[in-house]
C-alpha positions in Angstrom: -0.2 0.0 -0.1 2.1 2.9 -1.3 1.6 6.7 -1.0 -0.2 6.6 -4.0 -3.2 4.8 -2.6 -3.5 6.9 0.3 -6.4 8.9 -1.2 -8.7 5.7 -1.5 -8.9 3.8 1.7 -12.4 2.5 0.6 -12.7 -1.5 1.3 -9.0 -2.0 2.5 -8.4 -4.1 5.0 -6.6 -2.7 7.9 -5.3 -4.1 10.9 -5.2 -1.5 13.9 -2.8 -3.3 16.6 -3.7 -2.0 20.2 -6.4 -0.3 21.8 -5.2 3.3 23.6 -4.4 6.7 22.9 -3.4 6.1 19.5 -5.2 2.7 18.7 -8.8 3.9 19.1 -8.8 7.3 17.0 -6.6 5.8 14.3 -9.4 2.8 13.8 -12.4 5.5 14.4 -10.5 7.5 11.2 -9.7 4.9 8.8 -13.1 3.3 9.6 -14.3 7.0 8.7 -12.3 6.8 5.3 -14.3 3.5 4.3 -11.4 0.8 5.4 -12.6 -2.3 6.8 -11.0 -2.2 10.1 -10.3 -4.8 12.4 -8.7 -4.2 15.9 -6.5 -6.8 17.9 -5.5 -6.1 21.1 -3.5 -8.6 23.7 -5.9 -7.6 26.6 -9.5 -8.4 27.4 -9.9 -6.6 30.8 -13.0 -4.8 31.5 -11.8 -1.1 30.3 -11.1 -3.2 26.6 -14.7 -4.7 26.3 -15.9 -1.3 26.9 -13.5 0.1 24.5 -14.5 -2.6 22.1 -18.2 -2.0 22.6 -17.8 1.6 21.5 -16.2 0.5 17.8 -18.1 -2.1 17.5 -21.2 0.0 18.0 -19.7 2.3 14.7 -18.8 -1.3 12.7 -15.4 -1.8 13.5 -14.2 -5.3 14.3 -12.6 -5.8 17.4 -10.4 -8.9 18.6 -9.6 -8.9 22.3 -7.1 -11.3 23.9 -5.7 -11.7 20.7 -3.0 -9.5 19.0 -0.7 -12.0 17.9 -2.8 -13.7 14.8 -2.9 -11.8 11.3 -6.4 -11.3 10.2 -7.2 -12.9 6.9 -6.9 -10.5 4.2 -5.1 -7.8 6.1 -3.6 -4.9 3.6 -1.9 -2.9 6.3 -1.2 -2.7 10.0 -1.4 0.6 12.1 0.0 0.0 15.4 0.4 1.5 18.6 3.7 3.0 19.1 4.6 0.8 22.0 4.3 -2.6 20.5 7.5 -4.2 20.0 8.9 -5.2 16.4 9.6 -8.7 17.2 6.0 -9.4 18.0 4.4 -12.4 16.2 1.8 -10.0 14.5 4.5 -8.2 13.0 6.6 -11.4 11.8 3.4 -12.8 10.2 3.4 -9.3 8.5 6.5 -9.6 7.1 6.3 -13.0 5.8 2.8 -11.9 4.3 4.3 -8.5 2.7 2.0 -6.8 4.9 3.7 -3.0 5.8 3.2 -1.7 9.1 2.7 2.1 9.5 2.4 3.8 13.1 -0.1 6.4 13.9 2.7 9.2 12.9 3.0 7.4 9.7 -0.7 7.6 9.2 -0.9 11.0 10.1 1.9 11.8 7.6 0.0 9.8 4.8 -3.3 11.6 5.6 -2.1 15.4 5.5 -3.6 17.2 2.8 -6.5 14.6 2.6 -9.2 17.8 2.4 -7.1 19.5 -0.4 -5.4 22.0 1.9 -1.5 22.7 1.8 -0.6 20.5 4.5 1.6 22.3 7.5 5.2 21.8 7.5 6.9 19.5 10.9 9.5 20.7 12.8 10.3 17.6 14.6 12.1 17.1 18.0 13.2 13.6 19.4 16.0 12.6 22.2 16.5 10.8 25.2 15.4 13.3 27.3 14.2 17.1 27.1 11.9 16.6 24.4 8.4 17.7 25.8 10.1 21.2 26.8 11.7 21.4 23.9 8.6 21.2 21.5 6.8 23.4 24.0 9.3 26.2 23.9 9.6 25.6 19.8 5.6 26.1 19.8 5.7 29.2 22.1 8.5 30.6 20.1 6.1 29.9 16.9 3.0 31.7 18.5 5.3 34.4 19.6 6.1 35.2 15.9 2.3 35.1 15.0 2.1 31.7 13.4 -0.8 29.3 13.8 0.9 25.8 15.5 0.6 23.5 18.7 2.8 21.2 19.8 1.8 17.7 19.1 2.5 14.2 19.0 4.5 11.9 21.7 3.4 15.0 23.8 -0.2 13.9 24.6 -1.9 15.5 21.7 -2.9 13.2 18.5 -1.2 14.0 15.3 -4.4 12.6 13.4 -6.5 15.2 15.0 -3.8 17.9 13.9 -3.6 16.9 10.5 -7.5 16.4 10.1 -9.2 18.7 12.6 -11.0 22.3 11.4 -8.0 23.9 12.8 -5.7 25.3 10.5 -1.8 25.6 11.2 0.8 27.4 9.5 3.5 24.7 11.2 3.4 22.1 13.7 6.2 21.4 16.7 6.2 17.6 16.8 7.6 15.4 19.4 8.4 12.0 18.6 9.5 9.0 20.6 12.1 6.5 19.2 9.0 3.9 19.2 7.0 6.1 17.0 9.8 6.9 14.6 10.4 3.3 14.1 7.1 2.9 12.4 7.5 6.2 10.6 9.3 5.2 7.2 8.1 7.8 5.2 8.2 10.9 7.5 10.1 13.4 6.3 10.4 16.7 8.1 11.0 20.1 7.5 13.7 20.4 10.0 14.4 17.9 12.7 16.6 17.5 16.2 18.1 15.1 18.2 18.5 16.7 21.5 20.5 13.8 23.0 21.4 10.2 22.9 21.7 7.9 26.3 20.9 4.2 26.6 16.8 3.7 26.9 14.3 1.4 25.9 17.0 -1.0 25.1 14.6 -4.0 25.8 12.3 -2.4 22.7 15.1 -1.9 20.3 17.3 -4.7 21.1 20.5 -2.7 20.9 22.2 0.9 21.1 22.9 1.0 17.7 18.9 0.4 17.1 17.6 2.8 19.2 20.0 5.3 17.5 19.4 4.4 14.6 15.7 4.8 14.9 16.2 8.2 16.9 18.0 9.1 13.4 14.9 8.9 11.1 14.0 11.9 12.5 16.6 13.4 9.9 15.7 11.9 6.9 14.6 14.0 4.1 14.7 17.3 6.3 14.6 20.0 4.0 16.3 22.7 5.7 18.1 21.9 9.1 19.4 19.0 10.9 19.6 20.2 14.0 22.1 18.2 16.4 24.0 18.6 20.1 27.6 19.9 19.5 28.4 17.9 23.1 27.0 14.7 21.8 28.7 13.6 19.2 26.5 10.7 18.4 24.1 13.1 17.2 26.1 14.5 14.7 27.1 11.1 13.6 23.4 10.7 12.9 23.2 13.9 10.5 26.0 13.0 8.4 24.6 9.5 8.1 21.2 10.8 7.2 19.7 11.1 3.6 18.5 14.5 3.2 17.2 17.0 0.4 19.7 19.1 -1.2 20.7 22.3 0.3 19.8 21.3 4.1 22.2 21.9 6.5 23.4 20.4 9.7 23.2 23.1 12.5 24.6 22.5 15.9 23.6 24.0 19.3 26.3 24.2 22.1 26.3 25.5 25.7 29.7 27.6 24.6 30.7 30.2 22.3 28.8 28.8 19.1 31.1 28.6 15.8 29.7 29.0 12.2 26.5 27.5 11.2 26.0 26.7 15.2 23.8 28.4 17.9 25.3 28.8 21.5 25.9 31.0 24.6 28.3 34.2 24.6 28.3 36.3 28.1 24.8 35.2 28.9 23.6 35.6 25.7 21.8 33.1 23.5 23.6 33.5 20.1 22.7 32.3 16.3 25.7 31.7 13.9 23.9 29.5 11.6 20.8 31.9 10.1 22.4 34.6 9.6 24.5 36.4 6.6 28.0 35.7 6.4 27.9 33.3 9.5 31.6 33.4 9.3 31.9 37.0 11.2 28.4 38.1 11.8 26.3 36.7 14.7 22.5 37.4 16.0 21.4 38.0 19.9 18.4 36.0 20.3 17.5 36.1 24.1 19.3 36.2 27.2 19.7 33.1 29.6 17.6 34.8 32.0 14.8 34.6 29.7 14.8 30.8 30.2 13.4 29.1 32.8 14.3 27.5 34.8 18.1 28.3 33.6 19.6 25.3 34.3 22.3 24.0 31.6 20.2 21.4 30.3 17.4 23.7 29.9 19.5 26.1 28.0 20.3 23.3 25.5 16.7 22.9 25.1 16.0 26.6 24.3 18.8 26.6 21.8 17.7 23.4 20.4 14.1 25.1 19.9 15.3 28.6 18.7 17.4 26.5 16.0 14.5 24.9 14.5 12.1 28.3 14.9 15.1 29.9 12.7 15.1 27.2 10.2 11.5 28.2 9.8 12.2 32.1 9.2 11.3 33.4 12.8 12.7 36.4 13.8 15.3 36.9 16.4 12.3 38.8 18.6 10.0 35.9 18.6 12.8 33.6 19.9 13.3 35.8 22.7 9.6 36.7 23.7 8.6 32.8 22.9 11.2 31.5 25.6 9.8 34.8 28.1 6.2 33.6 27.7 7.2 29.7 28.3 6.0 27.7 31.4 7.7 24.7 31.8 5.1 21.5 33.0 5.1 20.3 36.4 7.8 18.0 38.1 10.7 19.4 36.1 13.3 20.8 38.5 10.3 23.0 40.2 11.4 25.2 42.9 8.7 23.9 45.8 9.9 25.9 48.9 12.8 27.0 51.1 13.1 25.7 54.8 15.9 26.8 57.1 17.7 28.4 53.7 17.9 25.1 52.0 15.4 24.9 48.8 13.4 21.8 48.2 13.4 21.1 44.2 10.6 18.6 42.8 12.5 16.7 39.7 10.1 13.7 39.6 9.6 13.7 36.2 13.2 12.4 36.0 13.0 8.7 34.8 15.9 7.9 33.7 19.8 8.3 34.8 20.5 10.6 32.1 17.4 12.8 32.9 18.4 12.7 36.8 22.0 13.6 36.1 21.0 16.6 33.8 18.8 17.9 36.7 21.6 17.4 39.4 24.0 19.1 37.4 21.9 22.6 37.7 23.0 22.7 41.2 26.5 23.1 42.9 25.6 21.4 46.5 22.6 19.0 46.8 21.2 16.1 49.1 19.2 14.0 46.4 16.4 11.9 47.7 15.5 9.3 45.1 13.2 6.4 44.6 11.4 4.1 41.9 13.3 1.7 40.2 
């Protein structure tokens, strides 16, 4: 089922793998387009049965407790991003020559279905900092007067964004390694890999496979591949990517930037990538104090967001205003209280060692209260 067939879903046999935040909307959208949809799900609990009943009332077939068997006649599988690539369902699909798409791939293929010019995607991935960076990016784009939204792995459905009535000039898209694995034809306007550290290796099978899936975000980029100067693995992914002619590698650094980089000079966020004569010139974008909180890893997030926004042609003032307007989500090195001259900080969003290390580095002297795995 190639891209040339994407406008004709009538009678196509599509299997949706997984009930949940991506599976249910995908099933409803595909059914609405005239596809013959079967949803398969491993679980068969009370919640799954209620979800199944809602879909069956629409005319969607649902098979609970059997996510391993490929339904007869399947021409395409649309999978929830968390389903591992080695599941028997996908083995059977490979043997039968049936393509597998994720919800991101489906959304990408359905852009412009209503005849409107689809909004370009500015895409962000990385082991940590994705959500904050995408939210910063959306704030900057809004400050430039652009109609935009932060969507994707951030919890806002890409399907809703590309098929809803709201018209966007550009989308700020957070993508996980899972989503990128199942998005073979995604081609962003510009993309960024913020950092790479071992994560989800049980799902990907190896660090190399994990990195390769992250690197998919650069494939086909038109204007800029944004990488982390301090994390050589991200630059290696740029070098390996097949991009459109004229697309540039743009680095971000907490130090003074070289040509084609964004960085920090004397407390100022500076652009030496999207300026005339970048060998000699630099453009001030914002002050470190405009970033909340001004921790090193968050300054890096701001520089990555600024690079993507500048790649889209956003003026310097919008970068400053967007960063000033941005408020981070809860539990991200959030100051809770001062007791007996000791500051208490909530950073419970740090769910892996890489994230915790970055947050701890924001303070000179700490007592770490840790829990979980």
